[in-house]
C-alpha positions as CSV (number, residue, x, y, z in Angstrom):
1,M,15.5,172.5,217.7
2,T,18.9,170.9,217.5
3,P,17.8,168.3,214.9
4,Q,16.3,171.0,212.8
5,R,19.7,172.8,212.7
6,S,21.5,169.7,211.8
7,S,19.1,168.9,209.0
8,S,19.4,172.3,207.5
9,R,23.2,172.1,207.4
10,R,23.2,168.8,205.3
11,R,21.1,170.3,202.5
12,P,23.6,172.8,201.1
13,L,26.2,170.1,201.2
14,R,24.1,167.8,198.8
15,T,23.6,170.8,196.5
16,R,27.3,171.4,196.3
17,H,28.1,167.8,195.5
18,A,25.4,168.0,192.7
19,A,26.9,171.0,191.3
20,T,30.3,169.5,191.3
21,A,29.1,166.5,189.5
22,G,27.4,168.8,186.9
23,V,30.6,170.5,186.1
24,A,32.3,167.1,185.6
25,V,29.8,166.0,183.1
26,L,30.0,169.2,181.2
27,A,33.7,169.1,181.2
28,A,33.5,165.5,179.7
29,A,31.0,166.8,177.2
30,L,33.4,169.6,176.1
31,S,36.3,167.1,175.9
32,A,34.3,164.9,173.6
33,C,33.2,167.8,171.4
34,S,36.7,169.2,171.1
35,G,38.6,165.9,170.2
36,G,36.6,162.9,170.1
37,G,35.2,163.3,166.6
38,E,38.6,163.0,164.6
39,S,42.1,161.8,165.2
40,S,45.1,164.1,165.6
41,G,48.0,164.1,163.2
42,A,49.9,161.9,165.6
43,D,47.1,159.4,165.8
44,K,46.9,159.1,162.1
45,A,50.7,158.5,161.9
46,A,50.3,155.8,164.5
47,E,47.5,154.2,162.3
48,K,48.6,152.1,159.3
49,P,47.3,153.6,156.1
50,K,45.0,151.4,154.0
51,I,46.5,151.2,150.5
52,S,45.4,149.1,147.5
53,V,47.4,148.1,144.5
54,N,45.8,147.3,141.1
55,L,48.4,144.5,140.6
56,T,48.2,141.6,143.1
57,G,49.4,138.2,143.7
58,Q,52.2,136.0,142.0
59,Q,50.6,136.1,138.5
60,A,49.8,139.8,138.1
61,K,49.2,141.0,134.6
62,A,52.5,142.6,133.0
63,G,52.4,145.5,130.8
64,E,50.1,147.6,133.0
65,P,50.9,150.9,134.9
66,V,51.1,150.3,138.7
67,E,48.3,152.2,140.6
68,V,48.5,152.7,144.4
69,S,45.4,154.1,146.1
70,L,44.9,155.4,149.6
71,A,41.6,154.9,151.4
72,D,42.0,157.9,153.7
73,G,44.4,160.9,153.7
74,R,46.9,162.0,151.2
75,L,49.8,160.1,149.7
76,K,53.2,161.8,150.0
77,Q,55.5,159.3,148.3
78,V,55.3,155.9,146.7
79,S,58.2,153.6,145.8
80,V,57.8,150.6,143.5
81,A,61.1,148.7,143.2
82,D,62.1,145.4,141.7
83,A,64.6,143.0,143.3
84,K,67.5,144.5,141.3
85,G,67.0,148.0,142.7
86,G,65.2,149.2,139.6
87,K,62.3,151.7,140.3
88,L,59.2,152.7,138.5
89,S,58.9,156.5,138.6
90,G,55.4,157.9,139.0
91,K,53.2,160.8,140.0
92,V,50.6,161.4,142.9
93,S,47.2,162.7,141.7
94,K,46.2,166.2,142.6
95,N,43.8,165.0,145.2
96,G,46.5,163.0,146.8
97,T,44.5,159.6,146.8
98,T,46.3,157.8,143.9
99,W,49.8,157.3,142.6
100,T,50.3,156.0,139.0
101,S,53.7,154.7,137.6
102,D,55.0,156.4,134.4
103,R,56.0,153.0,133.1
104,K,54.5,149.6,132.9
105,A,55.3,146.6,135.0
106,A,57.7,144.2,133.4
107,P,56.9,140.5,133.0
108,G,58.5,138.0,135.4
109,T,59.4,140.7,137.9
110,A,58.7,140.9,141.6
111,Y,57.9,144.4,143.0
112,E,57.9,145.9,146.5
113,V,55.5,148.8,147.1
114,E,55.9,151.3,149.9
115,A,53.7,154.3,150.4
116,T,53.9,157.1,152.9
117,T,51.3,159.7,153.7
118,D,51.3,163.4,154.5
119,E,50.5,162.4,158.1
120,G,53.6,160.4,158.4
121,G,52.0,156.8,158.1
122,S,53.4,154.1,155.9
123,A,52.3,150.9,154.4
124,K,53.7,148.2,152.2
125,A,52.6,145.7,149.6
126,S,54.1,143.3,147.1
127,F,53.2,141.4,143.9
128,K,54.9,139.5,141.0
129,T,54.0,139.6,137.3
130,A,53.5,136.6,135.3
131,E,56.4,135.2,133.3
132,P,56.5,136.2,129.6
133,G,55.3,133.8,127.0
134,K,58.4,134.7,124.7
135,V,61.1,137.3,125.0
136,N,61.9,139.7,122.1
137,K,65.4,141.1,121.8
138,V,67.0,143.7,119.6
139,T,70.2,144.5,117.7
140,L,71.2,148.1,117.6
141,A,73.4,149.9,115.0
142,P,75.5,151.8,115.3
143,G,77.2,150.6,118.5
144,K,77.8,152.8,121.6
145,N,80.4,155.6,121.6
146,T,81.1,155.1,117.8
147,T,81.8,157.9,115.2
148,V,80.1,157.2,111.9
149,G,79.4,158.9,108.5
150,V,76.8,161.4,107.6
151,A,74.4,158.7,106.1
152,Q,74.3,156.3,109.0
153,P,70.8,155.7,110.2
154,L,69.9,154.6,113.8
155,S,68.7,151.0,113.2
156,I,66.9,148.5,115.4
157,T,66.4,144.9,114.2
158,F,64.1,142.6,116.2
159,D,64.6,139.0,117.0
160,N,60.8,138.3,116.7
161,P,58.0,139.8,114.7
162,V,56.6,143.2,116.0
163,R,52.9,143.4,115.8
164,N,52.5,146.3,118.1
165,K,54.5,148.7,116.1
166,A,53.0,151.8,117.3
167,E,53.3,150.8,120.9
168,V,56.9,149.9,120.4
169,E,57.8,153.1,118.5
170,K,56.2,155.3,121.2
171,H,58.9,154.1,123.6
172,L,61.8,154.8,121.3
173,K,63.3,158.4,122.1
174,V,66.0,159.9,119.9
175,T,67.8,163.0,121.1
176,T,70.3,164.9,119.0
177,S,72.5,167.8,120.0
178,D,71.3,170.1,117.2
179,D,67.6,169.1,117.0
180,T,68.0,167.2,113.8
181,T,64.9,166.5,112.0
182,G,64.2,162.8,111.4
183,S,61.7,160.0,111.4
184,W,61.3,156.4,112.3
185,G,60.4,154.1,109.4
186,W,59.4,150.3,109.6
187,I,61.0,148.0,107.0
188,K,62.0,144.4,106.6
189,N,65.6,143.6,107.0
190,Y,67.2,141.5,104.3
191,D,66.9,138.4,106.4
192,G,63.0,139.0,106.8
193,K,63.2,140.3,110.4
194,D,61.3,143.4,111.4
195,R,63.4,146.5,111.5
196,V,62.8,150.2,112.4
197,D,65.4,152.9,111.4
198,W,65.6,156.6,112.4
199,R,66.7,158.6,109.3
200,P,67.4,162.3,109.2
201,K,65.5,164.2,106.6
202,E,69.0,165.0,105.0
203,Y,72.5,163.8,105.8
204,W,73.6,164.4,109.4
205,K,75.8,167.5,110.1
206,S,79.3,166.6,111.0
207,G,79.8,166.7,114.9
208,T,76.1,165.9,115.8
209,K,75.8,163.8,118.9
210,V,73.0,161.2,118.8
211,K,71.4,159.3,121.7
212,L,68.8,156.5,121.7
213,D,66.8,155.7,124.7
214,A,64.7,152.6,123.9
215,R,62.5,152.2,127.0
216,L,61.0,148.8,126.0
217,N,61.1,146.9,129.4
218,G,57.5,145.8,130.0
219,I,56.2,146.3,126.4
220,D,54.4,143.5,124.5
221,S,55.6,143.5,121.0
222,G,52.6,141.4,120.1
223,G,51.4,137.9,120.7
224,D,52.6,137.7,124.3
225,D,56.1,138.4,123.0
226,W,57.8,140.8,125.6
227,F,60.7,143.0,125.9
228,V,62.3,142.5,129.4
229,R,65.0,145.3,129.3
230,D,65.8,148.7,128.1
231,Y,68.2,149.4,125.4
232,A,70.4,152.5,124.6
233,T,73.1,153.6,122.3
234,N,74.9,156.8,121.4
235,F,77.2,157.9,118.6
236,T,78.8,161.0,117.0
237,I,78.8,162.0,113.3
238,G,82.3,162.2,111.9
239,R,83.7,163.9,108.8
240,N,81.3,165.0,106.2
241,Q,82.3,162.9,103.2
242,V,80.7,161.1,100.3
243,V,82.0,158.5,97.9
244,K,80.6,159.3,94.4
245,V,80.6,156.3,92.0
246,N,80.1,157.2,88.4
247,L,79.2,154.2,86.2
248,D,79.8,156.3,83.1
249,S,83.1,157.7,83.8
250,K,84.2,154.5,85.7
251,T,85.6,156.6,88.7
252,A,85.0,156.6,92.4
253,T,85.5,160.0,94.0
254,L,85.9,160.9,97.5
255,V,84.3,164.3,98.3
256,R,84.9,165.8,101.8
257,D,83.2,168.9,102.9
258,G,82.0,169.5,99.3
259,K,85.6,169.4,97.8
260,T,87.1,166.6,95.8
261,V,89.9,164.8,97.7
262,K,90.8,162.1,95.2
263,S,89.2,160.4,92.1
264,L,90.1,156.8,91.6
265,P,89.6,154.7,88.4
266,M,87.5,151.6,89.0
267,S,85.4,148.9,87.3
268,A,81.8,148.3,88.5
269,G,79.3,145.6,87.7
270,T,78.7,144.2,84.3
271,P,75.6,145.9,82.8
272,G,72.6,144.0,81.7
273,G,72.0,141.3,84.3
274,E,72.5,140.1,87.8
275,K,76.1,141.2,87.7
276,A,75.2,144.8,87.4
277,S,75.9,147.2,90.4
278,W,73.2,148.6,92.5
279,G,72.5,152.2,91.7
280,G,71.3,154.9,94.0
281,T,72.7,155.5,97.5
282,S,74.1,152.8,99.7
283,V,75.8,153.3,103.0
284,L,79.1,151.7,104.1
285,M,78.1,149.1,106.6
286,S,81.4,147.6,107.7
287,K,85.0,147.6,106.7
288,E,85.9,143.8,106.6
289,G,89.4,143.8,105.4
290,T,90.6,140.7,103.7
291,I,87.6,138.2,103.2
292,N,86.7,135.1,101.1
293,M,84.3,136.0,98.4
294,R,82.4,133.2,96.8
295,S,79.9,133.7,94.0
296,E,77.5,131.0,95.0
297,T,76.7,133.1,98.2
298,V,75.1,135.8,96.0
299,G,73.5,133.6,93.6
300,L,76.1,133.6,90.7
301,G,76.9,130.0,90.6
302,D,80.7,129.1,90.6
303,A,82.0,132.3,88.8
304,Y,84.6,133.1,91.5
305,D,86.1,132.1,94.8
306,K,88.7,134.6,95.9
307,M,90.4,136.2,99.0
308,V,89.7,139.9,98.5
309,D,91.6,142.7,100.3
310,Y,90.2,146.0,101.6
311,S,86.7,144.9,101.5
312,M,84.0,147.4,102.3
313,R,80.4,146.2,102.5
314,L,77.7,148.2,101.0
315,T,74.6,145.9,100.9
316,W,73.7,142.6,102.6
317,S,73.3,141.1,99.1
318,G,77.0,141.3,98.6
319,M,77.9,144.5,96.9
320,Y,81.4,145.7,98.1
321,A,83.9,148.2,97.1
322,H,87.3,146.4,97.2
323,A,90.7,145.7,95.7
324,A,90.4,143.8,92.4
325,P,93.8,143.5,90.8
326,W,92.7,140.7,88.5
327,N,90.5,143.4,86.7
328,A,93.2,146.0,86.2
329,S,92.8,146.2,82.5
330,Y,89.2,147.4,83.0
331,F,89.7,150.2,85.5
332,G,88.5,153.5,84.2
333,N,87.2,152.1,81.0
334,T,84.8,149.2,81.3
335,N,82.4,148.0,83.9
336,H,83.2,144.3,84.1
337,S,82.9,143.0,87.7
338,S,80.3,140.8,89.2
339,G,78.5,143.8,90.9
340,C,81.2,145.3,93.1
341,V,83.2,148.4,92.7
342,G,86.8,147.1,92.1
343,M,90.1,149.2,92.2
344,S,93.7,148.6,92.3
345,N,95.4,147.4,95.5
346,G,96.8,150.9,96.1
347,D,93.6,152.8,95.4
348,A,91.4,150.4,97.4
349,G,93.8,150.6,100.4
350,W,93.8,154.4,100.3
351,L,90.0,154.5,100.2
352,Y,89.8,151.9,102.9
353,G,91.9,154.1,105.2
354,Q,89.8,157.2,104.4
355,A,86.3,155.8,104.6
356,Q,84.1,155.8,107.7
357,I,81.3,153.4,108.5
358,G,78.2,155.2,107.6
359,D,79.7,157.2,104.6
360,P,77.2,157.2,101.6
361,F,78.3,155.7,98.3
362,E,76.2,157.6,95.7
363,V,76.1,155.5,92.5
364,T,75.1,157.3,89.4
365,G,75.2,156.6,85.6
366,S,73.9,154.0,83.3
367,G,73.9,150.2,83.5
368,S,72.8,149.7,87.1
369,K,70.1,147.2,88.2
370,G,68.0,149.8,90.1
371,V,68.2,150.7,93.7
372,P,68.5,148.4,96.7
373,D,65.5,147.8,98.9
374,P,65.7,149.8,102.2
375,G,66.5,146.7,104.2
376,N,69.3,145.6,101.9
377,G,71.8,147.5,103.9
378,Y,70.7,151.0,104.6
379,G,68.8,151.7,101.3
380,E,66.4,154.2,102.8
381,W,68.2,157.1,101.3
382,N,66.6,156.0,97.9
383,I,63.1,156.8,99.3
384,S,61.8,160.4,99.3
385,W,61.4,162.1,102.7
386,S,57.5,162.0,102.6
387,D,57.5,158.4,101.7
388,W,59.9,157.6,104.5
389,Q,57.8,159.5,107.0
390,A,54.8,157.5,105.9
391,K,56.6,154.3,107.1
392,S,56.3,155.4,110.7
393,A,53.6,153.5,112.7
394,L,52.6,156.8,114.3
395,T,51.7,158.7,111.2
C-alpha cells in the first residue's frame, strides 16, 4: 500500500514540470513573433548603412552629378565636400533612397561623401575625379563693383574655344534689380576668341544693379576643355548719358537724361576709305589718358606716330575720341582725321571728365565706313533685338 501512495504523488509533479516547460516554449515563441522578424530603430542606428556612389576610385569621370543611393531605409542628409571646404548641394528623392547633387563634380577634385539616415546611422565614402585635359578660363567685363554707362553689356571672353555653347550658357545667371529684359548672344571677339555678351533689349536704366553668377566649375566647354572654378561680377548703371557724334554737322554732343549738356566742334575720319570713322553705335570701352598712337597698328602705314591726350577707346580696331590740336583748323567744318573723333585739348579734356565707361557714342551722318562688327568693341547695339536674341545658343 505504501509504494502505491508514493507512486501516485510523483505523477502530478511530472505533470507540473511539463506544464512549466510548455509555458517557457510558448513564451519564447511569442518573443520571437513580437521582435525577432525586424530590428528596432536603435538596432538600425547601430548598423552601418550600405550606401553606393555612382562615382568611385581615383579617376572618376568629371562633369557628372553625384548620386548617393541607400540599400535599406531612408536618407536624411548627404554631404559631398571637396578638400577646400566647398560643398555640392543636392536633394533627397521622395522615396528617400537616393540623393543627387544639383551641380556636377569638377575635374581633378577629391570628394568626401557622408550620408546619414532617418534611423540615425551614418556612412562615408570618397572618390577623386580625373584631371582635366585642358583648362578654360574667362575674362569678365565690366569688373566687380564698378559703375558703368547705359550701353555697357555684360561680356565674357573665353581663353579657349567653346564647343558646348548651350551647356555653358545654361550655367550663366544674370540678376538685375529691376528685371531688365536681355539676352545672351555668342560672337567672335576681335582677336578671334569666343565671346558671349548679355545685352539689354534697350539701354539700361540708370541705377540698375546687375549681378552675374557663372557657375562653370565642372562644365566641359568641349573637347576635354574644362572650367575648374566659378566666376562672378557685379556692377551698377550710372548716369543716363549718350554722346551723339554727327558727321554732317561735325559736332560731338553730350546728352544727359535726354537734355543737351554741351556740343563740341570736332573732326572725324576722312570719308571715302579706310580713314573714315565707324558709324552706328560704339561703346566707350576704356579711358586711356595719354597714349602713343601709331598708324601701322591699325593698318595705315606710317601716316602718324603721336602721343595723344584724353584718349577714349571706342573699338578694338583703333577708333578713339581724343584731343587732336594738330587738326584745329578742321574742327566743326571738315572730317579730316584718320578715323578718330578729334577735338581741342580743352573740349577733349572736358568730355574725358564727363564720360563713363559704357557710355554709347552714336555716330550718324554721311561718310562713315559702315558699322563695326559686334566683337569690335561692343558693336552689338548695331544689331536688331530679334537678331541679337537669335545669337543665343538656347534659342
